[in-house]
N, C-alpha and C positions, 0 to 999 in steps of 0.2 A: 504494499499499499504506499503510495508516494507520500512523502512528507512526514513519515513516522520513523523515528529513530529507535531501533530495537535495542534495549539494554542488553548487557552481557548475559549469557545463558544462565549463569549461576543466580542472577537476580530474578530472571523470568521464572525459573523453575523452583524458586525457593518456596512458592505457595502453589498448591494444586488448585484446579478449578473448583473442586468440591470445597476446599477450604475458603476460597473467595466467596462462594455462595453462602456458606455458614456464617461468615463474617459480614454478610450483606454488602459486600464491596460492589462498586460500579465496575463494569468491565474495563480493564486497563487499555491504554491506547493500542498496544500491539495486537489485541484481539479484534479491534474494530475493522470491519471489512465491507460493511454494507452502507448504502445511502438511499436517499429517496428515489434515485434513478435506477435502483436495482431491477433485475429482470422480473417481469410479471409472472405470477403463478396461476396456473389454470384453476379457475374458481370451482369447477366440479370434479377436480382431480381425484378426490377420495371416493366419492359415491359412484362416479362414472368413469373410472380411470381407464384409459386406453392401453395402459401397459400390458403387453401380451401375456397370456396364460397358456401354459403347455402342460398337458397331462403326461408326465413321465412314466406313469404306469404302463403306457403302451410300449415303452422300451424295456420295461422290467419284467413283465408277466408273459408267460408263454401262452396264456389262453386268450390273448387278443388276436383278432383276425388280421391278416396281412393288409386288408383294406383300411382298417382302423389305424394301424401303425403307419401306413403310407400317408394317410391324411394328417396325422400328428407330426410326421417328419416334414411335411410341407409347411405346417404352422411354425415349426421350429426354425426352418430356414428363413421364412418370412420375418419372424420376430427378430432374428439375429442380424438380418440384413437391413432392416428398417429402424429398429430400436436398439439393437446391441444388447438386449437383455430379455429375460422372461421370468415369470413366476412359475416355479415347478410344483405341480400338485400330483398327488396320487389319488385317483378316484377310489373312494372308500368301498365301492361294491367289489373291488378286486383286492383290497388290502390284505385279506387273510392269506391269499395266495402269495402276494408280494412278500409279506413278512415271513412266510414259510420258507421261501428260497433265500432269505437272509439279506435282501436288498432294501426293503422298505425301512424308513425311519419314522416310527410312530410319533404322533403329536406328544404323547406322554413323555417320550424320551427327549424330544426337542424342548419341552418344558423344563426338564432336568438340566439341560445345557444352559438355558436362559437363567435358571435359578442359581447355578453355581456362580455365574457372573454377577448376578444381583447380590448374592451373599458376600462375595469378595469385596465389592465396592462399598457395601454398607458397614464394613468393619471400621474400627477406629483407625485413624491415619497412621498411628505407630505400628499397627499390624501390617498394613499395606506396604509401608516403607521398608519392611524386611525384604521385599522383592524389588526394590527400586533399582533402576539402571542408571548409568551415567548419561550425560547429555549427548554423548556420541554413539551410544549403543542402541540397538533395536530391541533385543530381548529384555523383558523385565517390565516393571511397573513404572509408568510415567508417560509424558507426552512424547511425540516424535522429536528427534533431534531438531534443534532450533534452526529455522530456515535462514536464508540470506537476508540481509538488511532490506527492509521495504516490504517483506512478505508477512502476512497476518498469521496469527496462531489460531488453532481450532479450540472452540469452547467445549473441551472434553478431556477426560482422563482415560487411560487405557493400559492394558497389560498385553504384551506381545510375546508370543511363544512359538518356537520352531517345533513342528510335529513330525515331519517326514523330510529326509531320511531320519530314522530313529537315532542314529549316531550324532545328529546335529542338535538333539534336545539338550537343554541345560536345565536340569531338574532343580537347581538352586533357585530358579525363578518361578517354579510351579508352586502355587500357594498350598500350604498344608491345612489352611482353613478357608472355606469349609472342607471337612475331611473327605468328602466325596469328589473333590475337584479333580484329582489326578485320575481316578478310575473312570469318571464320567468323560473327561476329555480324551482319554485313551480310547474309550469305546466309540466316542463320536468320530475320532480320527479313522478308526477302522471302517465305520459306516461311510465316511466321506471318501475313502479310497475307492470303495465300490461305486459310490455315486459318481465320482469324476470319471471312472472307467466307462460307466454307462453313458454319461453325457458326451464324453469325447468320441465314443463310437457312434452315437446318434448324430452328432454334428457331421461326422464324416459320411455317414449313410445319407444324410439330407442333401449332400453335395454329390452323391453317386460316386464316392471314393471308397477305397478299401477301408473297412471300419477301424482298422488298427493304425491308420497312417498318422493321425494326430498323436496317438499314444506313443508312437515311435519317436516323434519329434520331441515330446516331453521327456522321453528317456526313462531308463530304469530307475534313476535316482531323482525323479521329478519331486519338486518341493511342495509341501503343504505347511503353511504358517497360519496361526490363529491370532486374531486381535479381538479381545473383549473390550468393547467401548462403553463408557459411561458418560452419557450426555446429561449434564446437570441442567436444571432450570436456569433461566437467565432473566434478569430484570429488563434487559434491552435486546429482545430477540430481533428487533429491527436493525440492530447494529452488528451483531455477531452471528457466526455460523458454527454449528457443531463440527462440521467438516467442510473445508473450502472446496469449490468446484475443481474437478480434476478427472482425468481418465487413468485407469490403473495400468501399470507396466507388466501385469501378469499375463498368463494365458487366459485365465478367467478367474472370477471372484465369486464366492458363494456367501450370501448374507442371510443370517437368521435374525429377524428383528422382533421386538415385542410391542412396539407402538409405531404409528406413522411418523415420518420425519425424513426418510430417504426420498430424494427427488432425482429424476432423470431429465436431461436436456434433450429435447427433440424438436427440430424445426424451429429453433429460436425461443422455445417456451419450456418452462419447468413443469413437470408433472409429478405429483406425489404418488408413490407406490403404496397401494392399500396394504394394510396389515391383515394377514391371515395366519393363524397359528399352525396350519397344516403345511405351509409352503416354505420353500427355500428360493431365494432370489438369485439368479445367475446373471452376472454382468460380464460381458466380453471385455478383455484387456487388449492392449496394443499388440501383444504377441499373437493372439488369435486373429487379429486383423491382418497381420503379416502372413501367417500360415495359410489363411484362407484367400490370400491375394486380394484383400480388400472387400470380399463378399460380405463377411461378417464385420460389423463396425464396432470399434471400441467406444463405449458410451461414456460421456461426461456426466458426472453425478455429484451431488452434494448432500449434506444433512443440515436441515434448518434447526434452529433452537426454539425453545418454548418457554414462556414466562412462568408456567406452573408445573408442567410435566417433566419428570425424570424419565430417561429412556435408556434401555440397554440393547445393544446388538452384538452379535458374534460374527465376525467376518473372517472367512478363510480364503487365503490366497493360494492358487494353484499355478505353479510356475515351472518352466522347463529346468532340468538339472543344470547346475553350474557348469559353464564351459561348453554346453551343448549348442551346436550351431542349428539355427532354425531358419526357415525361409518358406516361400510360397510352395504349396504342393504342386508337383509337376502336372497332375491332372487338371489343374485349374488355370494353366497358362497355355498360350498358343497364339496362332495368328489372330484369332478373333478376341483373345483375352490376353493382352500383353502383360508381361511380368511387371508388377507395380513396386515390388520391394526386393531388396537384395538379401542375401543370406547374412546373418548377424549372430554374434555370440554375446551372452551376458547382457542382454538388452535391459534387464531390470535395473542394473547398475547405472546404465546410461540414463534411463528414465528418471531415476532418483535424483541425479544431478540436476536435471532440468526442472523436476518437481520443486526442488528447494528454491528455485528462482521463479516459481509461478508460471512455468512454461511446459508445453508438451514436447515430447521427444520423438514422435512418430516420424517426423521429417528426416531424422538421421538414418532411417532405414529405407527411405523412398529412393527409387531410381529416377534420375532426371530424364524426362522425356521431351522430345521436340514438339 
């Protein structure tokens, strides 16, 4: 944000957002990022949201007909090429079968995942700070590393944890309270590994590609990372955001929310994603746009703040393995579909450098065309 001088990191992070809310503080200048000219929000975005819905049960259960699966694959491709996201549901008439083959994630378990996040953030600050990270680290409790001067801060607190590969986990950052945190998160991780396999295969099938092609690009050591977000209430929601507008540098991102607040940018307008306890929200990141040669679009999104409500979300980032080269699938390029992106390694690191400056990084992978 122009005109704002960001204090040193140790000053900014000396007080968490939760602490500022308890103290009834006004949002400090580095958090101010909105004004009266901010983007309009769709008035009927909650009740009549156009954000696409896809029944992933068609891709999970064996008792769906080929016709039903084909229709849902068309919906998936349309959703990801026009919105870059979808809400994934499992139709409950088939949930018994889905659970029986071990792929479904019941609402009761999603509630457990939300609850461990809630319980962690509701603990005294002294307990949470046992898992605090430094200002330059990602894993642990605290905000993101401080961005470059002129960039605003998010009105949120979070704990960020590596899940997969398992040898990347640092259990010193995994909370011991609530006592169910570790087991619940490990179980959620196993379910998400199956979920990402299903989604990756379904995306490939929707483009008439070999169903394993995207999984091969993600690699055998594809990464899963979880971020539990706590969005405190704010006295001035007109001035701050829980999460500033951005597109992810992931392959794709999976969001479990408990209240509305997540918004997608589509055709110049922000749309609020409705909350449904049965759904997982899947957002395309820049690396899926690259792998799909621009057919799937990486979606810009943000989280608004609220003057009264506290909000929890659990975001999981699915990213190709470190050092793995990715690029457009060969079946998506040719005379009628020129290659739009070059092959690239460790794009997530490139993305992060630009994100810290309030910029997108997708252009770094684009091929220059005449």
